[in-house]
N, C-alpha and C positions, 0 to 999 in steps of 0.2 A: 462568503460561500465556500472559498477554500479551507477556510480555518473549520466549517462544519464537516466537509469532507475528509479531512485530516483526522477529525474527532471521531469520525465512523468507521474510519479505517483503523483506527488504532483500536476501538471497541472490538471490531470483526477480527483484529489479529487476536486480541486477547481470547474471543470466545474460540477461535479456531484453534488455539494453544491448548485450551480447556478440554475441548471436545476430542482434539488428537489423544491427550493422556488418558481420557476416559475409555479409549476404545481398548479392546481386550488384545492382548498379543496373539498372533497365530500360533508362536512356538516354534520350536526347531532351532531357535538363535541359540540356545545354551541349554538344551535339552529340560527347559522348564515350560510350562505351558498348561494348556486344557486337557483334562483326558479324555476320552472319547463320550463317555458318560454324560458330561456336562456339555460337550460341543453342540448338541441338538437342541438345548435349552437357551443356549447363548447366541443361537444363530438370529433368532428376530430382533433382540437386541443391536447385535452386530449390524444387520441391515439399516436398522433406524439411525445409527451413529454415523455409518459410511454414509449414507445419502443425506444426513445433516451436514455431516463434514465437507461433501462436494458442494452443497447449495452454499455453504459460508464461504467456501473457499472460493467459488465462482464470483458473490458478491463481492469478496475483498480483491481479486483482479479486475472486477468492472470498476469498483471505488479508486483503485489505484490509478488506472487507465484515464479515469475523470481528473483526478487530480494532476495528471501530467499535462492534459490537453489545455486544464484551466489555467496552468503556470505557462505553458509554451505560450497562451494567447496573451498576456501579461508581458511576458519578455519580449515580444514582437512591438508592444506598444512604445517600452523603452528604448532610449537612445543609447549608443555606446559611450565610454568614457571621453572620447575624442570628441565626439559631436557634443557633447554638453560642454568640454573645455572650450570649444569654439563659440558656442552660443555665448557663453559668460564672456569671453574676451571681445565679442563683438558688442556688447553691451558698454564696456569700459570706454572712457574718452581714449582717442588715439592721440598720439605724438605727434606735431607736425613734424615733417622732416625738414631739415634744412639744405638749402642749395649750396 
């Protein structure tokens, strides 16, 4: 289950990167950007990409939290290294102590 969620998380990350790179710059950073004439026609595409980005980002965060929750449950079931060592030593035959 955890490996499936990790795979889905990687796919969502790649989709999120692509969608962010597809978005048009708001301009003003380097003086480059869209002129006012093209601003109204690009507005509808921008809102779709913005909504799609927020949906993919929300799914990415939810998937990441699910991975952490699953891995924490698995960590609780495991023992510490010292507890494992004590169990291994208890199974070995004990050396009798001399008096």
